[in-house]
N, C-alpha and C positions, 0 to 999 in steps of 0.2 A: 257483174251487172246484169239485171234482168233484160230479156230481149227487147221488151217494149221501151225501156229506158235507154238502151243502146241505140234503138232507132231514132228516138227523140234527139239524142246527142248528135247522131250523124246528120239528121235533118237540119238542126241548128247550124252546124258547121257548113253544110252545103248551101243553106239559105243566105247566110252572110257572105260566103264566098262569091255568090252571084253579083254582089254589089261591090266587093272589094277584091280585085284581081291580084293574084300573085303575092298575097300577104297571109299565107296559112298560119305562120308563126304568130303574127299579131292577133289574128282571130282567135287562136287557141288561148292566148294570154288574156284576151277580153272575156272569153268564156270561163277561164279559171277564175277571174275576178268576180264574175257574177255568181258562179257556184260556190265561191269561198265567202260570200256575203261581204265583199270588200267594195272599194271604189277605185276607179281608173283614172289616171292622169296621162293624157296623150300630148306629147310635146314635139313639135316640129314646125318647120316653116310653113307659111300659108299655101294651100292648094294641093296638098299631098293626100288628102282623104280623111282627116281627123274627124270632121263632122259627119261624113258619110258613114264611117264605121260606127259612130255613136248611134246614128239613125237606124242603120241596118240591125244593130244588136236590139234596139228597142222594137223594131218592127217584126223581129223573128219570133216573138211570143206575144199573146194577148196581154196588154198591160196599158196603164196610163202613161203618157209621155208628155213631158214639158221641156221646152227649150228656152233658156234665158241667155240673151246676148249681154255679156258683161261689158259695161262701158264705164268711163270715169265718173259719170254722174249717177250711176245706179245706187240706190239706197237699200239698206237691209230689208225694209218693208216691202220693196219691190220683189224680193225673193221669198220672204217668210209669210207676208200678208199683213193686214192692217185692220184695226178696229174702226168701224164707221158708225156714226150715231144715226139711229133710225128714229125720226121724229114721230112716227106712228105709235111704236111701242115704247118710245122714250127710253130706249136702252141702246147700248153699244153692241153692235154685231161684228163679229170676226169674219173678215172675208179672206179666205185662204189664198196664199201665194202659190206660185208654181212649184215650190218645194214639196207640195203634197201630191206627189205622183210616184209611181213605181220606178221609172227611169227619168232622171233629171239631167239634161245636157247643159252644163255650165260652159257656155262657148267663150273662149278667149278670157278665162278667169283672171289672168294676170293683167287685164286692161282695167280693172276696177280697183278701188282703193282698199286698203287693208281692213278698213271698218266693214265694208260689204263682204269681203272675203271671209272675215271671221264669223259672219252670220251662218255660215255652213258648218261650223265646228261641231255644235251640239247635234245637228242632224246627222252628220256623217259618223259621229262616234256612238250616239245613243239612239239613233233612229227616232228622234222626237225633237220638237221645237218648243221653246218657251217664249210667249209673247204676252206682255202686260200681266205677268205672274201667273199665267195659265200654261200648263204643260199639255201638249197634244201629241199623240203617237203618229208616226208616218206610216203609210201603207206598206205592206210587205208583199213581195220582196222590194227592197229599196236600194237603188244604185245610183250614185252620182258619177257621171262621166264628164270630166273636165278637160277641155282643150286649152293649150296655151302656146303662144309663140316663144321661141327661145328668149331667155331673159336679156340677151344682148340687144334685142330689138328695141327701137325707140318707143316710148310711151307705155312701158310695162312696169308693173309693181311686183317685184319678186315675191312669191309666197313664202311666209315665215316657216321655220322648221316645225312649229306646232301644226300648221295647216298641211304641210307636206306629209307629215307622219300619219295623217288620217287616210291617206291613199294607200291601198294595198300594194300597187305597183305603178311605175311610170314606164311607158313604152314610147318608142319613136317609130313613125311610119316609114320614113326613108323614101327616097325617090324610086319609082318603079324601074324595072329593067326595061330594055329596049323592046323586047317582045311583049311584055306585060302592057307597056303603054300603047303599043300598036293595037292590042286587043281592047284596051279602053276606048281608043278612037273608033274602032269598029262598032262596039257595043253601044256607043253614045250617039249614033246616028238617029236613034229613035228616042223614046222616053227614058228618063232616069231609072235605072234598075231598082233603086230603093222604092220608087212609087209603085212599082209592080209587085213588090214583095208581099207574100201572104204569111201570116203567122203559122208556125208549125208546132207551137206548144202554148200552154196557158199558165197562168200564175200558179195553179195547183201543181203542175208538173215541175216548175222551177223550185217551189218551196220543198217538194218532195226530194228532189235531187240535192238541194242544199242540206237537207237533213241527213241524207245518206252520206254526203261528203264528211260530215263530222264523225262518222263511224269508220272511216277508212283507217286501218291500223298503222301505226308508226312505231318502229322498233326503237328500243332505247339507244342502240348504237347510232341511229340517225339523230337522236336528240344530242348526243355528244358531238356528232359531226357538224350540226348546225351551230352549236354553242362555240365550237372551236373557231369557225369562221367569224362569228360575231365578236368573240374575244380578240381576235387578231385585228378587226377593225378598230377596236377601242385602244389597242396598243400601238397601232401603226403611226409612225412620225409623219406620214403623208397625209393623215386625216386629223382634223382638229376636233371632229365630233364623230364618234362611232355609232353603231347601230343601237337603238333603244330596245328595251325588253318587249315593247309592242311590236317592233320590227321582227324580232325572233318568233313571236307568236304568229305573225302575218305569214312568215316564210312557211311555217309548218301548215297553216291552213291552206296556203296556195298549193304546197306540195300534195296535200290530200286531194285537192280539186283536180290537179294534173293527173294523179293516179286514177281518179274516178273517170276522167275523160278518156283515159287509155284502157278502161274497162277492168281495172284492178281494184281489189279491196285492201290493198296494202301499198305502202310507199316504198320506192327504191332510192338509193343515193342520188341517182340521176335527177329525180324530181326536185331535190333540194339544190343540186348543183346547177341545173339549168335555169332555176328561178331566182337564184341568189342576187344576181345583178339587177334585174328589173324590180325586185322587191326592195333591195337595199340602196340602190344608187341615189335616190332622192332623199334618203334618210341620213346619209353622211355628209360631212362638210370637209372639203379639201383644206389643208393648211395653207396659210397665205403664201408661203414660199412655193409650193407646188401648183397652187391655183393660178399663179401668174404665168406659168409656162404655156398654158392653153386654156381653152374654155373649161369652166368649172365642171360642167356635166360630163365632159370627156374625160377629165382628170379622174373624177370619182369612179367612173365606170372602168377605167383602165387599172386603177389601184385595186378595185374589188376583183376584177378578173385575176389579177396576180395573186391576191389572197386566196381566192377559191382554188386556184391551181396549186397553190403551196400546201393545201391541206390534204392529208391522206384520206382517200375515200374508203369507207368501212367495207369489208368484204361480206 
């Protein structure tokens, strides 16, 4: 990795860490998602920093940012935009919605109805939207960061498998440690650290790094390693739905981004091993018999960890 690029990566990590204390692993996964041209789903209970992470990532580089608060009465047009009649020109003019931004925060995405959730499908998969028969490209880079409360909470609409499959990975913030929470209390005696953040990169830097990530080398033995993990998810009697081919591609892309963040132009087995759970956990479905034993998300993560550990790591 060139020195200038390495400095930008370090600055991005440090900038976000000033707003999110003690969550270096989550910050790395968020940057992996950005550089892999993916989308991030953050799931956890309210108040643990989901929205703060999204805002900090957006403010770390010069970009357009829009936040959409998903509610039960939100309509697809509130996200995509709407055509409005102009009496002067006697024509309909399209007014763009918040989806037309580099970083879109879909806050509490599972509070809205499936109809509105599905409005994001084309945008997330093809970086474009189609309204009234007109297809419009979205700005690049384009990143959707969605937050959601655990599906067991009241008033939520679980995301369908087709929607979940569009997210590169799902992460959980978790409660901070005692020392970390003490530091949060100390730092929040003044302004919110996100407000004071200054961009350390621009859109050109991000696009350049995304392009470099695609050139990170992946040995054929790592292809076989990833495919063995995937095949075992499809054959497991603990899973009703295994990993899709899109999921396999997403794991490779994420592994390339992780290698890039570590300053390498080649992937290691550990890149795939460490990312398998966050990339795959939301793409598989636990069988009814095993899902009843505990929360579904915990079930799938535990099953995936067992599968990953059972696969021999290539030398």
